[in-house]
GUTOR-421401 format. One record per residue (C-alpha): residue number from 1; residue in three letters; x, y negated, z negated. Coordinates in steps of 0.1 Angstrom, whole numbers. Each point is the difference from the previous one (the first is absolute). Layout:
N
NUM; Ala; X; Y; Z;
...
end
This chain:
305
1; Met; 0; 0; 0;
2; Thr; 14; -34; 10;
3; Leu; -2; -26; -27;
4; Thr; 7; -37; 0;
5; Val; 12; -14; -34;
6; Arg; 0; -37; -5;
7; Ala; -4; -28; -26;
8; Glu; -35; -11; -9;
9; Thr; -15; -31; 13;
10; Leu; -29; -21; -13;
11; Ala; -23; 16; 25;
12; Asp; 7; 34; -16;
13; Tyr; -13; -7; -35;
14; Ala; -35; 15; 5;
15; Asp; 13; 31; 17;
16; Ile; 26; 5; -28;
17; Ala; -27; -3; -26;
18; Ala; -21; 25; 19;
19; Ile; 29; 25; 3;
20; Asn; 7; -2; -38;
21; Ala; -37; 4; -7;
22; Arg; -3; 31; 22;
23; Ala; 32; 16; -12;
24; Phe; -9; -3; -37;
25; Asn; -38; -2; 1;
26; Arg; 0; -31; -22;
27; Ala; 8; -37; 2;
28; Ala; 29; -2; -25;
29; Glu; 29; 4; 23;
30; Ala; -14; -25; 25;
31; Ile; -3; -25; -29;
32; Ile; 36; 8; -11;
33; Val; 13; -9; 34;
34; Ala; -20; -32; 1;
35; Leu; 13; -10; -34;
36; His; 36; 6; 11;
37; Arg; -5; -23; 29;
38; His; -5; -29; -24;
39; Arg; 35; 4; -14;
40; Arg; 26; -26; 10;
41; Arg; 24; 29; 7;
42; Phe; -24; 19; 23;
43; Asp; 17; 9; 32;
44; Pro; -23; 9; 29;
45; Gln; 29; 17; 17;
46; Leu; -1; 26; -28;
47; Ser; -37; 6; 5;
48; Leu; -1; 25; 28;
49; Val; -27; 15; 21;
50; Ala; 0; 30; 23;
51; Glu; -20; 1; 32;
52; His; -9; 29; 24;
53; Asp; -16; -9; 33;
54; Gly; -7; -35; -12;
55; Arg; -18; 12; -32;
56; Met; 14; -7; -35;
57; Val; 6; 33; -17;
58; Gly; 21; -8; -30;
59; His; 14; -27; -22;
60; Val; 28; -3; -26;
61; Leu; 10; -29; -23;
62; Phe; 35; -5; -13;
63; Ser; 0; -29; -26;
64; Pro; 33; -18; -9;
65; Arg; 8; 2; -36;
66; Thr; 30; -9; -22;
67; Ile; 8; 27; -25;
68; Met; 26; 4; -28;
69; Leu; 25; 28; 2;
70; Met; 30; 4; -22;
71; Gly; -3; -36; -10;
72; Glu; -1; -13; 36;
73; Arg; -27; -15; 21;
74; Val; -6; 23; 30;
75; Glu; -22; -8; 30;
76; Ala; -24; 28; 8;
77; Val; -33; 8; 17;
78; Asn; -30; 18; -16;
79; Leu; -18; 23; 24;
80; Ala; -37; -2; -8;
81; Pro; -24; 7; 14;
82; Ile; 2; 21; 31;
83; Ala; -32; 10; 18;
84; Ile; -6; 22; 30;
85; Asp; -33; 4; 19;
86; Pro; -14; 34; -11;
87; Ala; -3; 10; 37;
88; Tyr; 38; -5; 4;
89; Gln; 14; 14; -32;
90; Arg; 27; 27; 3;
91; Lys; 10; -12; 34;
92; Gly; 31; -20; -8;
93; Val; -15; -34; -5;
94; Gly; 11; -3; -36;
95; Ser; 35; 11; 9;
96; Ala; 3; -26; 28;
97; Leu; -13; -28; -23;
98; Ile; 24; 9; -29;
99; Glu; 30; 3; 22;
100; Ala; -7; -32; 18;
101; Gly; -6; -18; -33;
102; His; 33; 13; -14;
103; Glu; 19; -13; 30;
104; Val; -16; -35; -2;
105; Ala; 7; -2; -38;
106; Arg; 36; 12; 6;
107; Gln; 6; -26; 26;
108; Lys; -13; -27; -24;
109; Gly; 25; 11; -26;
110; Tyr; -23; 18; -25;
111; Ala; 20; 26; -20;
112; Leu; -27; 25; -7;
113; Ser; -37; 9; 3;
114; Phe; -19; 13; -30;
115; Leu; -35; 15; -5;
116; Leu; -23; 23; -19;
117; Gly; -9; 28; 24;
118; His; -4; 37; 8;
119; Val; 31; 20; -8;
120; Ser; -4; 24; 29;
121; Tyr; -3; -28; 26;
122; Tyr; 24; -29; -7;
123; Pro; 33; 18; -6;
124; Arg; 1; 9; 37;
125; Phe; 7; -37; 6;
126; Gly; 28; -2; -25;
127; Tyr; -20; -8; -32;
128; Gln; 15; 13; -32;
129; Thr; -24; 11; -27;
130; Gln; 0; -9; -38;
131; Ala; 17; -33; 7;
132; Phe; -20; -19; -26;
133; Gly; -32; 4; -20;
134; Ala; -16; -13; -32;
135; Ser; 10; -10; -35;
136; Thr; -21; -6; -31;
137; Ala; 6; -10; -36;
138; Ile; -24; 5; -29;
139; Phe; -6; -30; -23;
140; Gln; -17; 5; -34;
141; Met; -12; -36; -7;
142; Thr; -18; -18; -28;
143; Ala; -24; -28; 11;
144; Asn; 14; -35; -3;
145; Val; -27; -16; -22;
146; Gly; 1; -37; 5;
147; Ser; 23; 4; 30;
148; Pro; 15; -32; 12;
149; Leu; 0; 12; 36;
150; Met; -22; -16; 27;
151; Val; -13; 24; 28;
152; Arg; -13; -11; 34;
153; Pro; 0; 11; 36;
154; Pro; 31; -9; 22;
155; Arg; 1; -34; 17;
156; Asp; 21; -14; 29;
157; Glu; 22; -19; -24;
158; Asp; 9; 33; -18;
159; Val; 15; 18; 29;
160; Ser; 36; -12; -5;
161; Ala; 0; 9; -37;
162; Leu; -16; 34; 8;
163; Val; 27; 8; 26;
164; Thr; 26; -10; -26;
165; Leu; -16; 24; -25;
166; Trp; 2; 28; 25;
167; Gln; 36; -7; 7;
168; Gly; 9; 0; -36;
169; Gln; -17; 32; -8;
170; Glu; 4; 21; 32;
171; His; 34; -10; 13;
172; Asp; 17; 33; -10;
173; Val; -30; 22; 9;
174; Asp; 7; 20; 32;
175; Phe; -27; -3; 26;
176; Ala; -15; -30; -17;
177; Ile; -18; -19; 28;
178; Glu; 6; -37; -1;
179; Pro; -34; -17; -1;
180; Asp; -10; -27; 25;
181; Ala; 2; -36; -13;
182; Asp; -37; -6; 7;
183; Leu; -31; 1; -22;
184; Met; -15; 28; 21;
185; Ala; 28; 23; -12;
186; Trp; -12; -4; -36;
187; Ile; -38; 4; 4;
188; Ser; -15; 34; 10;
189; Pro; -25; 2; 29;
190; Asn; -19; 25; -22;
191; Ser; -24; -19; -22;
192; Glu; 3; 28; -26;
193; Val; 37; -6; -4;
194; Gln; 5; -31; -22;
195; Ser; 32; -21; -2;
196; Arg; 10; -18; -31;
197; Val; 27; -26; -7;
198; Tyr; 12; -3; -36;
199; Leu; 13; -33; -14;
200; Lys; 15; -10; -33;
201; Asp; 6; -36; -9;
202; Gly; -9; -9; 36;
203; Glu; 26; 23; 16;
204; Ile; -7; 31; 20;
205; Ile; 13; 30; -19;
206; Gly; -17; 29; 18;
207; Tyr; -23; 14; 27;
208; Val; -23; 30; -1;
209; Arg; -21; 15; 29;
210; Gly; -25; 28; -4;
211; Asp; -16; 19; -28;
212; Leu; 13; -11; -34;
213; Leu; 6; 35; -13;
214; Asn; 18; 11; 31;
215; Pro; 9; -31; 21;
216; Arg; 15; 2; 35;
217; Val; 25; -29; -8;
218; Phe; 14; -12; -33;
219; Leu; 26; -28; 1;
220; Ala; 14; -17; -31;
221; Arg; 28; -25; -6;
222; Asp; 17; 21; -27;
223; Ala; -7; 28; -25;
224; Glu; -16; -25; -25;
225; Cys; -23; -14; 26;
226; Ala; -9; 36; 11;
227; Gly; -11; 8; -36;
228; Asp; -20; -32; -2;
229; Ile; -18; 7; 33;
230; Ala; -7; 37; -9;
231; Gly; -14; -12; -33;
232; Asp; -22; -25; 18;
233; Met; -12; 28; 23;
234; Ala; -9; 21; -30;
235; Leu; -19; -29; -14;
236; Glu; -19; -5; 33;
237; Leu; -9; 37; -1;
238; Gly; -16; -6; -34;
239; Arg; 23; 25; -18;
240; Ala; 21; -5; -31;
241; Glu; 25; 24; 16;
242; Ala; 3; 13; 35;
243; Thr; 22; 24; 20;
244; Leu; 9; -17; 33;
245; Thr; 16; 17; 29;
246; Leu; 22; -26; 18;
247; Pro; 17; 3; 34;
248; Leu; 35; -7; -14;
249; His; 33; 14; 12;
250; Pro; 30; 8; -23;
251; Tyr; 21; -23; 22;
252; Ala; -23; -30; -6;
253; Ser; 14; -28; -19;
254; Phe; -15; 12; -34;
255; Gly; -6; 36; 10;
256; Gln; 31; 15; -16;
257; Gly; -16; 2; -35;
258; Leu; -32; 16; 12;
259; Thr; -11; 36; 4;
260; Thr; -6; 2; 37;
261; His; -9; 28; 24;
262; Cys; 15; -1; 35;
263; Glu; -11; 23; 28;
264; Ala; 11; 3; 36;
265; Trp; -29; 9; 24;
266; Ser; 5; 23; 29;
267; Ala; -22; -23; 21;
268; Ala; 22; -30; -8;
269; Met; 23; 0; 30;
270; Val; 27; -21; 16;
271; Cys; 15; 1; 35;
272; Pro; 34; -18; 3;
273; Leu; 1; -22; 31;
274; Leu; 35; -13; -4;
275; Val; 33; 15; -14;
276; Asp; 19; -11; -31;
277; Thr; -29; -13; -20;
278; Pro; -5; 2; -38;
279; Phe; -26; 27; 6;
280; Asp; 25; 27; 7;
281; Glu; 17; -3; -34;
282; Tyr; -33; -6; -18;
283; Tyr; -16; 31; 15;
284; Ala; 30; 22; -7;
285; Gln; 0; -11; -37;
286; Val; -38; 6; -3;
287; Gln; 2; 35; 15;
288; Ala; 30; 8; -23;
289; Gly; -20; -12; -31;
290; Arg; 25; -28; -7;
291; Arg; -25; -28; 7;
292; Gln; -37; -4; -7;
293; Pro; -22; -1; 31;
294; Gly; -12; -35; 11;
295; Arg; -35; -13; -6;
296; Pro; -17; -25; 24;
297; Ile; -29; -22; -10;
298; Trp; -22; 3; 30;
299; Pro; -13; -32; 16;
300; Val; -36; -11; -6;
301; Ala; -9; 8; 36;
302; Phe; -2; 37; -9;
303; Glu; -26; -7; -28;
304; Val; -30; -3; 23;
305; Glu; -16; 30; -16;
end
């Protein structure tokens, strides 16, 4: 089957949405693609479509991201989503899109591509499994009665301080994804996922997104502020004491004193696109058990459901 793979254009938006809807039998992936298009770093040359006889039969999105690896900022792309028309699946469309996307990303200087995906499919394209995963810490907290903290939703003027919070806490966490310096990066598109900014004496000391007992994101200026925020969360829950499961990594700025659990996922995969990057040493150390697996905080665009 002869395929044409090219970059998307404005005229393709409706067809790309339809491909994603047909492939997944839901609207979530089409919405994810649309949300990524609103990023300042969105690159239409990394949003590729495949055509057969003039008909669009597949789409893949590679999103530019800066990640931390071994204390260095590394330019990478995140492959997600990829959608193939059901009538054209298992005919090489996905392979053509992935290989073309890798080549474009490589030419643009991106060091690696990372994703969460099927372990029997992606390794054929050079993806290595168990490259990163998740990390949690258990907090036993007492409510801060009479807490001096102020809590409110994020605002435009908060973004610089929130990025600084992330940099201070996550700098040494492998596969930490640098957040965009825009308000949309800090507010979920899912109305059930709330975002909270914590202030003390007028200064931002923390940020929490998601369920208070098990948030998706927890950022704090330091260990003392983390304790204050967790205590405020227990107070908001209406509990004198609460057990909170926080998405913290042992390499976070105040994570060394916490009891954390790190786990590498088989579905968490990386394909090196360039040679001599920090990923090689990182991956070797993780596989040998000399380094904890990295933990990304996934962008809000993936919270549509």
